[in-house]
C-alpha positions as CSV (number, residue, x, y, z in Angstrom):
1,X,14.0,-12.1,24.9
2,X,12.1,-9.1,23.5
3,X,11.2,-9.9,19.9
4,X,11.8,-6.3,18.8
5,X,15.3,-6.4,20.2
6,X,16.1,-9.7,18.5
7,X,14.6,-8.6,15.2
8,X,17.4,-7.2,12.9
9,X,14.8,-4.9,11.3
10,X,14.3,-3.2,14.7
11,X,18.0,-2.3,14.8
12,X,18.4,-0.8,11.3
13,X,19.4,2.9,12.0
14,X,18.8,5.7,9.5
15,X,22.1,6.4,7.7
16,X,23.8,9.7,8.7
17,X,24.3,10.4,5.0
18,X,20.6,10.3,4.2
19,X,19.4,13.6,2.8
20,X,16.4,12.9,0.6
21,X,13.1,11.4,1.9
22,X,10.8,10.0,-0.8
23,X,7.2,9.2,0.1
24,X,4.9,6.6,-1.3
25,X,1.4,5.7,-0.2
26,X,-0.3,2.3,-0.2
27,X,-4.1,2.5,-0.5
28,X,-6.9,0.1,-1.1
29,X,-10.0,-1.4,0.5
30,X,-10.5,-2.8,4.0
31,X,-8.5,-6.0,4.7
32,X,-6.8,-6.0,1.3
33,X,-3.3,-6.4,2.8
34,X,-1.8,-2.9,3.1
35,X,-0.5,-3.5,6.6
36,X,1.0,-6.8,5.4
37,X,2.7,-5.1,2.4
38,X,4.3,-2.3,4.5
39,X,5.5,-4.8,7.1
40,X,6.9,-7.2,4.5
41,X,9.1,-4.7,2.7
42,X,10.1,-2.3,5.5
43,X,13.7,-2.5,6.8
44,X,12.6,-1.4,10.2
45,X,9.9,-2.7,12.5
46,X,6.9,-0.9,11.0
47,X,4.8,1.5,12.9
48,X,1.3,0.1,12.9
49,X,-1.9,1.6,14.3
50,X,-3.7,-1.7,14.2
51,X,-6.4,-1.9,16.8
52,X,-8.6,-4.8,17.8
53,X,-12.0,-4.7,16.1
54,X,-14.8,-4.3,18.6
55,X,-18.6,-4.6,18.7
56,X,-18.8,-0.9,17.9
57,X,-17.7,-1.7,14.4
58,X,-20.6,-4.1,13.7
59,X,-22.8,-2.7,11.0
60,X,-20.1,-0.1,10.2
61,X,-17.3,-2.1,8.8
62,X,-18.2,-4.7,6.2
63,X,-16.3,-7.8,7.1
64,X,-18.2,-10.2,4.8
65,X,-15.2,-11.2,2.7
66,X,-12.7,-10.9,5.5
67,X,-14.6,-12.6,8.4
68,X,-11.3,-13.8,10.0
69,X,-10.0,-10.3,10.4
70,X,-9.6,-9.3,14.0
71,X,-7.7,-6.0,13.8
72,X,-7.9,-2.9,11.7
73,X,-5.7,0.1,10.9
74,X,-7.1,3.3,12.4
75,X,-4.6,5.9,11.3
76,X,-1.8,4.6,9.1
77,X,1.1,2.1,8.8
78,X,4.7,3.4,8.3
79,X,7.8,1.7,7.0
80,X,11.2,2.6,5.6
81,X,13.5,1.4,2.9
82,X,17.0,2.8,2.3
83,X,17.6,3.1,-1.4
84,X,21.2,4.3,-1.3
85,X,23.5,6.5,0.9
86,X,21.4,9.6,0.3
87,X,17.8,8.5,-0.5
88,X,15.3,6.9,1.8
89,X,11.8,5.7,0.8
90,X,9.0,6.2,3.4
91,X,5.9,4.0,3.0
92,X,2.6,5.0,4.4
93,X,-0.3,2.5,4.4
94,X,-3.7,4.2,4.5
95,X,-6.6,2.8,6.5
96,X,-9.2,1.0,4.3
97,X,-12.6,1.7,5.9
98,X,-14.6,4.6,4.5
99,X,-14.9,6.2,7.9
100,X,-11.1,6.9,7.8
101,X,-11.0,8.2,4.3
102,X,-10.7,11.8,5.6
103,X,-7.1,10.9,6.4
104,X,-6.2,10.0,2.8
105,X,-5.7,13.5,1.4
106,X,-3.3,14.3,4.3
107,X,-1.3,11.1,3.5
108,X,-1.2,12.0,-0.2
109,X,0.4,15.3,0.6
110,X,4.1,15.2,-0.5
111,X,3.8,11.7,-2.0
112,X,5.5,10.9,-5.3
113,X,3.0,8.1,-6.2
114,X,0.9,5.3,-4.8
115,X,0.3,1.6,-4.9
116,X,-3.4,0.6,-5.1
117,X,-3.7,-2.9,-3.6
118,X,-6.7,-4.8,-4.9
119,X,-8.6,-7.9,-3.8
120,X,-10.5,-9.3,-6.8
121,X,-13.2,-10.6,-4.5
122,X,-14.1,-7.0,-3.7
123,X,-13.1,-4.9,-6.7
124,X,-15.6,-2.1,-5.9
125,X,-13.6,-1.4,-2.7
126,X,-10.8,-0.1,-5.0
127,X,-12.9,2.5,-6.9
128,X,-12.6,5.2,-4.2
129,X,-8.8,4.8,-4.0
130,X,-8.4,5.1,-7.8
131,X,-10.8,8.0,-7.9
132,X,-9.0,10.0,-5.3
133,X,-5.6,9.4,-6.9
134,X,-6.9,10.5,-10.3
135,X,-8.4,13.6,-8.6
136,X,-5.0,14.5,-7.2
137,X,-3.2,13.7,-10.4
138,X,-1.0,11.3,-8.5
139,X,0.7,8.5,-10.5
140,X,0.0,5.0,-9.3
141,X,0.3,1.3,-10.0
142,X,-2.3,-1.4,-9.3
143,X,-1.1,-4.5,-7.4
144,X,-3.5,-7.5,-7.3
145,X,-3.1,-9.3,-4.0
146,X,-4.0,-12.9,-5.0
147,X,-6.2,-14.5,-2.3
148,X,-7.6,-17.3,-4.5
149,X,-5.9,-19.0,-7.5
150,X,-9.1,-19.1,-9.6
151,X,-9.4,-15.3,-9.9
152,X,-9.8,-13.1,-13.0
153,X,-6.8,-12.2,-15.2
154,X,-5.0,-8.9,-14.9
155,X,-6.7,-7.7,-18.1
156,X,-10.1,-8.6,-16.7
157,X,-9.3,-6.7,-13.5
158,X,-8.2,-3.7,-15.7
159,X,-11.4,-3.8,-17.6
160,X,-13.5,-4.0,-14.4
161,X,-11.7,-1.0,-12.9
162,X,-11.8,0.9,-16.2
163,X,-8.1,1.6,-16.0
164,X,-6.1,3.2,-18.7
165,X,-3.6,1.0,-20.5
166,X,-0.9,3.4,-19.2
167,X,-1.4,2.3,-15.6
168,X,1.0,-0.5,-14.7
169,X,-0.7,-3.6,-13.1
170,X,0.8,-6.7,-11.7
171,X,0.1,-9.6,-9.4
172,X,1.6,-9.7,-5.9
173,X,1.6,-11.4,-2.6
174,X,1.5,-8.7,0.1
175,X,3.0,-11.1,2.6
176,X,6.2,-11.7,0.6
177,X,9.1,-9.2,0.6
178,X,10.3,-9.9,-2.9
179,X,6.9,-9.6,-4.3
180,X,6.3,-6.3,-2.6
181,X,9.7,-5.1,-3.8
182,X,8.7,-5.8,-7.4
183,X,5.6,-3.7,-6.9
184,X,7.6,-0.8,-5.7
185,X,10.1,-1.1,-8.5
186,X,7.2,-1.1,-11.0
187,X,6.0,2.2,-9.4
188,X,9.5,3.8,-9.5
189,X,9.9,2.8,-13.2
190,X,6.4,4.3,-13.9
191,X,7.4,7.5,-12.1
192,X,10.6,7.7,-14.1
193,X,8.9,7.2,-17.4
194,X,6.4,9.9,-16.6
195,X,9.2,12.3,-15.6
196,X,11.2,11.6,-18.7
197,X,8.1,12.2,-20.9
198,X,7.8,15.7,-19.5
199,X,11.4,16.6,-20.5
């Protein structure tokens, strides 16, 4: 049997009452877990533009810390979460390699906020994402995808990234639905606080 047909997520239709589409972008370095996060939390089978990495990427993509990685996102990942009868959240996972960064500004268009997914083994890969979000004035939260248990604390990561105390930061496992949901809830709460502060 076709796995997509047997997968309940593949059969979750968009409600006819849905009127509001809300957009959030997931950004971060190459191989940090953006595709995994979108796939873990989406109620539908996510659209993924993962392609097999080829010899052409040698010397272009730094796979030093992700040597087992065999595929890469070449456009974006897309998932959906129904919030209530009227509101639907659309998730867009941005490609991580710098050769695809030209797509980011287009993905940011119309977004309410963003999740910056961080791998503490490669913190410098997060700088561009944070810089672009700050340039656009887009609210964001930082989610530390824990690959190794003996990693720096959240406050050490905050210091290394020179983040304001106002930016929410939390640990996550990008493979686990509940963990990803907590990240999104943190972002929504952050957006709500910022909105209320403007009133």
